[in-house]
N, C-alpha and C positions, 0 to 999 in steps of 0.2 A: 332656718326654714320660715316660711310666712305662716300665719294663723288664718284659719277660716273661723269668722263668728257670725253667730245667728241672731238676727234682730228678733227679740222676743215679741214685737208687735206684730209686723207683717209677715215674718218668717223669711225675709230676705238675707242671703249670706253675703258678707264682705270679706274680701281677702285683705289682710293687714300685714304689710311687710315689716316685721319686727327685727330680722337680722341685720339689715343695711338700710335703716330708716332715713328719711330725708329731714333735714333741719331746715330753718327758715331761709339760710342763705342758698339752698339748693334749687329755689323755685325763681325762675326767670319771669320778671313783670313786663308785660307788653306796655309800651309807652302810651299814656293816657292821652286822648284827643279832647281838648278843652274847647267847648263851643264858644265862640266870640260873643261877649257880653252885648255887643251892639246888636247883635242878631238874634239874641235869646229871648224867646217869647215869655219866659218865666221872670225875667228881670224887671225891676220897677221902670214905669214909663212905657212898657209894651203890653200892658194889659189888654189893649184891643186885639191883640194877636191870640187870646184865649177866649174861650166861651165865658159868659158870665159867671162870677163865682157864686158858689152855693154856700161857702162858709168863709168867713174872714176875720183876722183879729187886726184891727185897725186903730191906728193912733192919731189919725188925721186924714184929711182929703176925702174925695168924693167916692162913692161906690164904684167899683171897676176901674179905680185909677190908683196912683202912687199913695203912699202913706200907711201901707200894711206891713204887718211883720209876718203873717202866715196866710196862705190863701189855699181854697179848695175849688177846683174848677172841673166840669166834664172835660174829658179827653177830647182834644180836637179830632182826633182820628180813632175813634172808639173801636174796639173789638167786638162790642155788643152796643147796640142802641136801645134807649129806654122807651122810645115810642112803639107802640103796636101791641098786637096780640100774639101768643105763641103759635097759635093754629098747628098744632102738632097733626101729623098725618103720616101714613104708611106709604112707601112706594116700592111695591113687591117686598122684598125681604128687608129693605132698608127703612129706618125711621127718620123723619126729619121735622123740624120746626124753624120758626123765624128766629133770626138772630137778636132776639130781645134780652136785654140786661142793662147794666149800668155799668160804666167806665170812668172813674174819676181820678184826678191827680191832686195829691196834697203837696203844694209848694212850701217846703219847710222853712225857708228864710229869704229874705230880699237878696242875701249875699250870695253871689254867683259861685265864689270858690269854696265856701265853707262847708265841709262835709259833716255829717250828723254828730259824729263825735266831737267836733270842734265847736258846736254850739254850747251855750251856757245851759246849766241845769234847767232853768226856767223855759228855756226855748225848747229843750226836748220834752219837758212836760207838756208844752203847749202842742207839740206834734201828737203826742199820744192821746191827749184831749181831742184833737181833730179826728184821729181814727176813730175814737169811741162815738163821737158825735155823729160823723158821717155814717158809722155801722149802724147806730140806733136809727137814724133816719131811713136809710135804705131796706132795713129788715120789715119796715112797715109795709113794704110793697108785697102783696100776696103771690105775686109771679115769681118772686125769687125764693131759692131753697138754700143757697150758699154765698157767703161773702167772703172773698180773698183779698188780703192785705199783704202786699210784697213790696219789696224795693229792690231795683237793679242799680248798684253802684260801680260805675265804670263802663266803659264800652264792652270789654269782654264779658261782661255779666248781663248784657242786653240793654244797657241805657243808651238811647239816641240823643239825650240831651245832658251834658254834665251838670247843670244846675241841680242843686238837691231837691229830690222830690220823692214821693212814694206813691204807688197806684193801688187803687181799690176798684175790684171788679165783682159785681152782683151777677149771680148765675142763676138760670132757671133749672138747674139740676145739681146734684151732689157729685163733685167730680170723681173719678175713679180712685185716685190716689186717696182722697179722703175716706171713700168707702172702704178701701182696704185697711186703712188706720182703724176705722171705726169698728170693723169686723175683727180684727186682730185684737183690739181692746175688749170687745165683747166676749170673744173666746176666752181670754184671760180671767175675766171677771166672773164668768159662768162657771169657770174651773176652780178658781181660788177665792172668790167673793172679795176680790180686791182690785183697786185700779191698777193696771200694769205701769203706768206713768208714775203713781206714788211709790210702786215698789222700786222702780227704776232711780228715782231721786233719793229714796231712803238708802239705796245699795251704793249710789255714787257718793253720797255724803260719808257713809261708813268706809268706802274704798279709799277716798280722799285723793288718790293719785290723779284722777281725771277732773277734779274741781279746779275752777278757774277762780271765781269770786262768788261772795254771797252776801246778802244783807237780811235784815228782819223778815222780808217778805218773799224774796225771791232767790233762786240759785242759779248759777251758770256753770256748765261743765262741758267737757268734750266727752260725748256718749262713748261708751264702751265698744259699741258696734258703730263707730263713725263710718259713714260712706266716703267722705272727703277728708284731705288733711286738713287740719285746723278747724274742723266743724265744731259748733258751739250751739248748745240749746240753753235757753233761758226758760224757766218755768216757776210758776208760784209754788211756794212750799205747801200751802194748805189746798186741798182739792177744788178745783173749779174747772168746769167744763166749757165755759164760753168767754171769750175775751172781752166782749162788750159789757158784761156782768162786773168787771173790774170795779173795786171800790175806789171812790174818789181819794180816800186816804192812802191808797196804795200806788197811786200814779207816780208820786214823787220817787219811790223805791224802784219802779220800773225804769222810770226814765234814767235814774241814776246808775242801774246796773247796765242798762243798754249802753248809755253813753261810756261807761267804764270799759266794757268788753269791746265795743268798737274801737276805742282808743287803744286798748291793748293789741288787737288786731292790725290796726293801722301802724303801731311802732314796731312790732315783731317782724312784719311781713312786708313793711316799705310800703304801705298805703295801696294794698291790692284792691282790685275789683272784687265784689261779693254780692251775693243775693241774701236777702233774708226774707222769711215767710212766716206770717201768723198762722198757726195751725190752730183751729177752733172748731167747735161743734156745729152743726147745721142749724139754721134759723128756727126751724120748728122743733129742735131736740135739745133744749138748752141746759137742762138739768140732769145730764147723764152722770151716773155713778161710776161709769167704766172709762169715761174719757176726761182728758186734762189738757187744757190748752197750753200752748207753748210757742216759743219763737225759734226757729232753727236759722242759724246763720251759716252761710256757706262761701268762704273764700274761693275765688276762681284762680286755682293755682295749677290745674291740670285739666286736660280735655278729655271728654268721653269718646271712646274708641270702639272698634269692632266687638271686642270681647264683652265690653258692658252692655252694648246694644244687643248682642247675640244671646246673652245668658241673663241678664237682669242683675248680675252680680256687679260690685264696686271693687276697684282696687284702691286701697288707700296706702299711700307711700310713707305716712308718718302716724305711728301708732298715737291714739289719743293721750296716753300717758305721757308721752314726749311732748306732744302739742301743749297739753295743759301745763306742763313744767315750764315751757318757753313763755307762755302767757302770763303765768303767775310771777315770773321772775322779773318783768318790766314793772317799773314805776309810772304811773299815770296819775294826773289830777284828779 
């Protein structure tokens, strides 16, 4: 018999198949389409195919030319544009505003084929510094209320280019999913006077079966109410509500655990497509006692179908206890 598990944050129910669970070899990977480096706008020598860089780590050469190790540029085809005013208005019962925001791309490496887990520790640290620096700059714009950092790795995860990159979008409102998380966290705090994420971390550490890896500052675990097979959360051990407030001394630990976890996912699941999302508090609400920033990593192993769309439930074919066991078992550098 399967189990129904309820998420203590948002109240969502997940169906976990515990009787006949799937292991890593039961998931069929779609063949990856590799973009031709000769046509890739993110490769060195093609800098004129992107908008001018807004952040760069450069060891030589001219601005917007080769010689860089990391670049951040505005997205050439942005979901939202930074120019203009919001001009909010009502049209009958509907509300609308101009598509104002910011949409940037962090090109993580000049190497067209190296995924984030294959970069050096120092390179991953540089990527996290880029997230922090661009986040800090964008939150100065008073039009923005929320900044989303996300990575689509592989075509099934939504990546249109195979060159390793992360995206960042600044929004003029707080997304519905984030509002639900915030409300759930606030409800728990109002009732128990504790952060629900701190409670989850403490319980997962005590339970141990769902733990993947940990270091002095961060933990990585497959949450008890995992929506997806081999879903992993990375969270700071000490309460912190805003990603961009991460201490410089903590960045090496975050880089290390992120690289470690992604290497385990790559090895156990044969380099699957995946998404990861940085969940953080809104721009003007940085020091919340009820919210805890974290990263959610979701391998793309199954497809959302009618049941999920119709109910809001998820069906997870691999219990987190089993997923964590497989992830712990492999050796990575």
